[in-house]
N, C-alpha and C positions, 0 to 999 in steps of 0.2 A: 410060322409066318406071323408077322406082327399085325395088329389090328390097325386099320387105316380108317380115319373118320373124314368124310367128305363134306364139304359145304353144300348147300342146297343146289346151287347151279352146277357144281361138279357131279353131284349125285344124279342129277337129271341127265347130264351128258353120258355118264356111265351107263345108266339104264337104257337109253336110246341105242347106244352102240352095242350093248350086250344083247339086246333084243334082236338087233340086225344080224349079229353074228350067229345067234342061236337059230334063227329061222333060215338064213340064207348066206352063211359065211363060213369062213375057215376057223376051225376050233383052235388052231395055233395062235391066232391073233387074240383070242379071248384070254389066253394065258398071260397077257401083258398085265392085267389086273388093275386095281383101283389106283395104284401109285402113279400111273401114267397121267391121270387127270389133275394131279396136285401141282400147282405152280412151284417152280424151283425156289422162288424168293419167299415163300410162305414162312412166317415166323421170324424173319430177319429184319433187322433195323435198317432204314435207309443209310447210305454211306455218309450223307451230309448231316446226319443227326448229331446234335451237340451232346457231348458226354456229360454224365451226371456231375463229375468233378468241375467241368468248365461252367456248367450252370450254377453250381454252388459258389464258385469263385466270383462270377459276375454278380450274383445276388449279394454276396458279402461286400464286394467293392462298392456297390450302389448304396447299401445300408450304412456302411462305415465311412467311406472316403468321399464319395460323390453324391451324397444324399440330397444336395440342393440343386442338382442339375436336372434339366429336362432330358427326355429320351434321346433326342438328336445330339445334344452336346455330350451326353454321357457316352454315346456310341463313338463320337470323335475322340474323346479322352481315352477310351479303351484302346483305340487304334494307336494313338499317339504315345501314351505313357505306359500302357500295360501290354502292348504288343498283341492285342486280341482283336482280330478282324472279324466282325460280325455285322450283319445288316441291322438297320434301325428297326425294321419291322420285327425281326427276331428278338431284339432286346425288348421292344415294347410288349410283345406277346409273353415273353418269359417273366417280365416284371409284373404285368397285369395278372398273370396266373398266381403270382405270389402276393397279390393285393398291395403292390407297391405302386402308388399313383404318382405321376409326375407332379412336381411342385407347381407347375403352371395350372394344373387342374384344381389346385387347392386354394388359389388366390380368390379373394372376395371380388365380386364385380364392382366396377366403378359406378358411383352414383351420377346420374345425368342431371 
């Protein structure tokens, strides 16, 4: 049998049910084991996660071809010319993680 590691909340659930079964329950139900308490999606990536290749492609396009665009315009250009449909917030998050700041943020303030 393989070793199963439970998270803290899962371990707590397991101990409570195990105690219940040992004191006043059916031993057959105890045979279910720890695997029962692990969520089926544990360790999986969400379906809407961007692939590493797509992230690298977006970063490459921004640094080479669309370096002078702000995030909103860059998102529109991706959809129009590159056929990449992604939200502006996802683009902003991706580029900020790579320390690529919008040109709008880099402008000097106007003197009053």
